[in-house]
Structure formats: C-alpha cells, structure tokens
C-alpha positions as MATLAB code, in Angstrom:
seq = 'GNPELPTAVNITWSSINFKTILQWQPKPSGYLYTVEIHGQATDTKKKCILTAETECDVTDVLRNVKETYTAHILSVPSSGTDNFEEPPFAVSEKFTPYSQTVLGKPEIQNYTQKGSKLNVMFQDPLTPYTFPNGSFQSIRDIFQDDLEYKLYYWKDQSSGKKAATTKSHEFEVSVDSAKNYCFYIQGVIPSHRENRNGQESMVLCTSVGRTILDEYGAEVFIIAAVIAIAIITLAIVLSVILCKRKNAKAAREKEPLNGV';
ca = [
      56.566  137.525   59.139;
      58.144  133.960   58.315;
      55.478  131.566   59.231;
      57.239  128.954   57.163;
      60.410  128.814   59.353;
      60.379  125.938   61.541;
      61.015  127.246   65.210;
      62.956  125.111   67.973;
      61.410  122.197   69.673;
      62.629  119.955   72.688;
      64.211  123.005   74.404;
      66.358  121.824   77.560;
      68.587  123.480   79.963;
      71.415  121.355   81.326;
      73.386  122.734   84.175;
      76.071  121.442   86.543;
      77.816  123.530   88.943;
      76.083  126.642   87.216;
      77.723  126.094   84.109;
      74.503  126.242   81.985;
      74.031  124.946   78.244;
      70.849  125.598   76.401;
      69.924  122.493   73.944;
      67.053  122.358   71.174;
      66.091  120.660   67.771;
      66.082  120.639   64.987;
      69.551  121.315   62.953;
      68.569  124.425   60.675;
      68.327  124.247   57.190;
      68.081  127.796   55.340;
      67.828  129.735   58.308;
      69.798  130.214   61.805;
      69.085  130.490   65.668;
      69.615  133.482   67.828;
      69.095  132.850   71.760;
      67.443  135.802   73.905;
      67.802  135.245   77.458;
      64.989  137.306   79.440;
      65.236  137.440   83.175;
      62.567  138.958   85.653;
      64.508  142.024   86.612;
      67.436  141.991   84.118;
      67.575  143.448   80.227;
      67.286  140.874   77.732;
      70.545  139.447   76.569;
      71.505  137.894   73.188;
      73.536  134.799   72.722;
      74.761  132.813   69.953;
      73.616  135.193   67.612;
      72.805  133.750   64.165;
      74.074  130.349   64.840;
      73.852  127.170   62.925;
      74.356  125.218   66.234;
      71.534  123.352   68.341;
      73.141  124.399   71.747;
      74.372  127.751   73.636;
      76.481  128.184   76.643;
      74.517  130.834   78.515;
      76.325  130.515   81.495;
      77.891  134.188   81.636;
      74.210  135.600   81.227;
      72.830  133.862   84.202;
      75.009  135.368   86.936;
      72.109  136.522   89.090;
      71.839  132.911   89.959;
      68.639  133.486   92.014;
      66.603  134.980   89.255;
      64.358  133.054   86.998;
      64.906  133.021   83.258;
      63.088  132.149   80.014;
      65.106  131.598   76.828;
      63.501  132.740   73.510;
      65.052  130.910   70.605;
      64.515  132.852   67.260;
      64.542  131.431   63.905;
      66.332  133.841   61.581;
      66.043  133.686   57.311;
      69.992  132.974   56.462;
      69.304  135.799   53.877;
      68.943  138.148   56.672;
      65.791  139.925   58.036;
      63.886  143.098   57.697;
      64.509  144.874   60.790;
      60.651  145.748   60.956;
      60.257  141.707   61.106;
      59.679  139.838   64.267;
      61.119  136.451   63.612;
      59.334  133.324   64.866;
      60.625  131.964   68.121;
      59.916  129.177   70.731;
      59.897  129.653   74.341;
      61.965  127.525   76.952;
      60.429  126.452   80.298;
      61.395  128.615   83.203;
      65.099  128.134   84.819;
      66.429  129.109   87.918;
      70.241  128.449   88.495;
      70.378  128.438   92.066;
      67.414  125.732   92.605;
      67.956  123.565   89.431;
      71.693  123.223   88.573;
      73.003  119.835   89.517;
      75.883  119.545   92.194;
      78.939  118.055   90.664;
      81.182  115.362   92.048;
      83.185  116.764   95.206;
      86.782  115.347   94.836;
      88.267  113.553   97.725;
      91.606  114.720   98.583;
      92.912  112.643  101.306;
      91.523  109.674  103.734;
      93.057  107.696  106.840;
      91.575  105.038  108.707;
      93.317  105.059  112.161;
      92.428  102.777  114.632;
      88.425  103.379  115.121;
      88.504  106.686  112.970;
      87.731  107.343  109.336;
      88.807  110.849  108.225;
      87.908  112.100  104.764;
      88.892  115.531  103.534;
      87.477  116.584  100.489;
      87.138  119.821   97.913;
      84.081  121.938   96.781;
      83.178  121.521   93.105;
      84.174  124.864   91.471;
      81.975  127.255   89.284;
      82.526  128.960   86.012;
      81.826  132.295   88.067;
      84.946  133.996   89.353;
      85.633  136.635   92.312;
      87.193  140.143   91.215;
      90.625  138.983   91.630;
      90.154  136.087   89.002;
      89.807  133.044   91.467;
      87.021  130.683   90.467;
      83.943  130.591   93.125;
      83.127  127.189   94.569;
      79.508  125.939   95.138;
      80.044  126.785   98.744;
      80.814  130.414   98.042;
      77.246  130.670   96.332;
      75.008  128.365   98.370;
      76.755  129.180  101.835;
      74.809  127.492  104.592;
      72.365  125.811  102.362;
      74.958  123.262  101.124;
      76.026  120.261  103.216;
      77.919  117.174  102.137;
      76.765  113.393  102.979;
      79.245  110.605  103.459;
      78.107  106.976  102.740;
      80.267  104.280  104.115;
      80.140  100.693  104.574;
      82.420   97.830  105.416;
      84.139   96.336  102.385;
      82.155   93.333  100.879;
      79.094   94.136  102.699;
      75.959   96.099  101.864;
      74.850   97.847  104.886;
      75.232  101.622  104.279;
      75.785  104.033  107.034;
      75.701  108.214  106.427;
      77.158  111.204  107.768;
      76.484  115.005  107.148;
      78.816  117.714  107.651;
      79.000  121.582  106.388;
      82.828  121.667  106.379;
      85.001  119.837  104.347;
      86.082  117.119  106.392;
      84.282  113.787  107.733;
      85.273  112.079  111.166;
      83.399  108.742  111.668;
      83.674  105.885  113.935;
      84.682  102.453  112.472;
      85.466   98.953  113.037;
      89.557   99.102  113.428;
      89.852   95.669  112.146;
      87.889   96.172  108.903;
      88.198   98.294  105.778;
      85.657  100.631  104.721;
      84.318  101.964  101.122;
      82.785  105.315  100.655;
      81.730  108.107   98.600;
      80.763  111.624   99.363;
      77.580  113.800   97.406;
      76.737  117.506   97.892;
      73.194  118.084   99.075;
      70.947  121.188   99.292;
      68.296  120.009  101.615;
      66.039  123.185  101.039;
      65.524  121.965   97.426;
      62.625  120.334   96.045;
      64.686  119.266   92.950;
      68.012  118.033   92.202;
      68.727  118.130   96.095;
      71.315  115.293   95.614;
      74.509  116.157   93.915;
      76.487  113.693   91.519;
      78.366  111.190   93.635;
      82.282  111.116   94.123;
      84.250  107.922   92.985;
      83.966  105.237   95.404;
      87.357  104.659   97.323;
      88.281  102.088  100.034;
      90.656  101.500  102.862;
      93.016   99.118  103.145;
      93.945   98.421  106.746;
      95.224   94.877  107.493;
      93.656   93.850  104.135;
      94.595   90.050  103.870;
      94.600   87.944  100.854;
      91.503   86.325  101.722;
      89.837   89.847  101.666;
      91.735   90.544   98.248;
      90.894   87.398   96.387;
      88.193   85.608   98.726;
      88.019   81.813   99.558;
      88.542   80.223   96.279;
      92.241   81.236   96.074;
      92.372   79.344   99.577;
      90.427   76.155   97.852;
      92.685   76.046   94.945;
      95.903   76.333   96.981;
      94.866   73.675   99.423;
      93.686   71.221   96.059;
      97.377   71.812   94.689;
      99.087   71.120   98.071;
      97.059   68.182   98.626;
      98.112   66.804   95.222;
     101.838   67.656   95.729;
     101.783   65.924   99.099;
      99.934   62.758   97.626;
     102.306   62.642   94.753;
     105.219   63.041   97.069;
     103.913   60.195   99.313;
     103.562   57.929   96.215;
     106.829   58.554   94.910;
     108.230   57.753   98.127;
     106.537   54.676   98.444;
     107.493   53.691   94.977;
     111.314   54.591   95.603;
     111.008   52.606   98.763;
     109.953   49.411   97.247;
     112.651   49.804   94.558;
     115.202   49.991   97.071;
     114.140   47.499   99.069;
     113.876   45.028   95.970;
     117.298   46.219   94.977;
     118.743   45.235   98.561;
     116.823   42.092   98.682;
     118.593   41.104   95.252;
     121.734   42.059   96.429;
     121.634   39.747   99.257;
     120.615   36.564   97.135;
     123.939   34.261   96.737;
     125.214   34.051   93.185;
     124.559   30.702   91.338;
     126.938   28.091   90.336;
     129.739   29.511   92.926;
];
C-alpha cells in the first residue's frame, strides 16, 4: 500500500437545488485524488478521476435523490498505481440529497398592491436534472407536495412581520390599502429535520401613494422649513430696509432748498 500518502480531510457536501459539490482538503502534492460515490442500492460511480482539485461536482451521479450516499476520496500516487494495490482513502459523512439539499431563492416575477390586496407571483428554482425532453426539472417537480412557500410581509418602515403559506405559485394577502409593504419569499420543506427553510428571495417593496415623507423622512421637511423661514426673514428684513430708505429719500425731497 501507500501508507505515506495523505488522505482527504474536512470533507463536506455543498448542495443547493440538487446541484451538489463535494469539497475536501488538502491540495495534493505528489499524488492525485479520485472520487467514488457509493449508494445503498446503486453501483459505485467514479468521478473526477485523478484530479489535482479539491472539489468535485457529483450532481449527475446522485440522480436517485432519495438514496443515501457516501463518498470515498482515494489518494492515488501521480506515478500511477499497481492494479493490485488498494489506494488509501477517506470516507465522507452520509448524504441524502432529498433531505439535505438547500432550497435556493425563489424568483419573484410580478407583484401588485391594489386596494387592500397584495398579490405576489413567483417561480420555482430549477434543478440541474432534466426531463426526457431536455427541459429542467424544478424543485417542485422533485419535492411535489412536500414543498411549500412562505411569504413574509410587513408595513414599510415597520418591523412587525406577518407570514402566509402557499403550495401554488401565487400569494394573495390582505393589507392596509394606504400603506406600502415590503416582502420576501422562501421555500420550506416542513417534513425536513435539517435545511427546512430555503434561501430568502430579494426583498421588494410596493409604492402605492408613496409620499415624499415616506421616501425621505421628516428631516427633509425640517430642513425645507428652516430654509423657508430664513428666506421669509430675509425678505422681511430687506423690505424694512428698503422701506426706511424710501421714506428717508421722500423726506429729503420735501425739505425746502436752502438759500432760495
């Protein structure tokens, strides 16, 4: 054997929407790595054969997403190996894509606030897996009824959040028609023990009747008021000065000329 060859450490599975990358350390020197994926019911699959990298995209060999897999990371000498020798290897933790992949961000397509109704439409994140016709499967195609989405929404510039749940692609919630609302969406798998909550979508805000006060706050009004008062004060002072000058000039013109 090659007892002197180091084996991989810090092996981690990183998986979002079923795109799964296996990562480990250290960078190899004088040897290479080969990854073997072992399923409970599937044949061993080799990936990233004789690689100098410390990561490997194993998505395509984890298609049976409900199966539990382990990875063996083999350390193989660069000079090649005798076929009879078993290279040293490290074993990863177990990984089940269905229960351990992280749900990615849903994409908000459209939203409207009309009267007291806020409507939000969104799309499921896609996975790298395809249907026979070549189109990508969404996370909903895989999780089906296990998947739901949560909408978190709140009045703009307040912190009290409300939540709604749907299994469709749309939310409709009741809101205060005079207020703007901000919101985001998140996929959820309630039956999962870990990674139940997916990544949050971007936060968006409505802009019905959004006033300058909402936009910029009271500071702008205070500054504007101070400027206005300053201008008015200046105008009064100037008019008083001009008025005094005019009166003085008129008084001078009325005086009789001396020595006539």
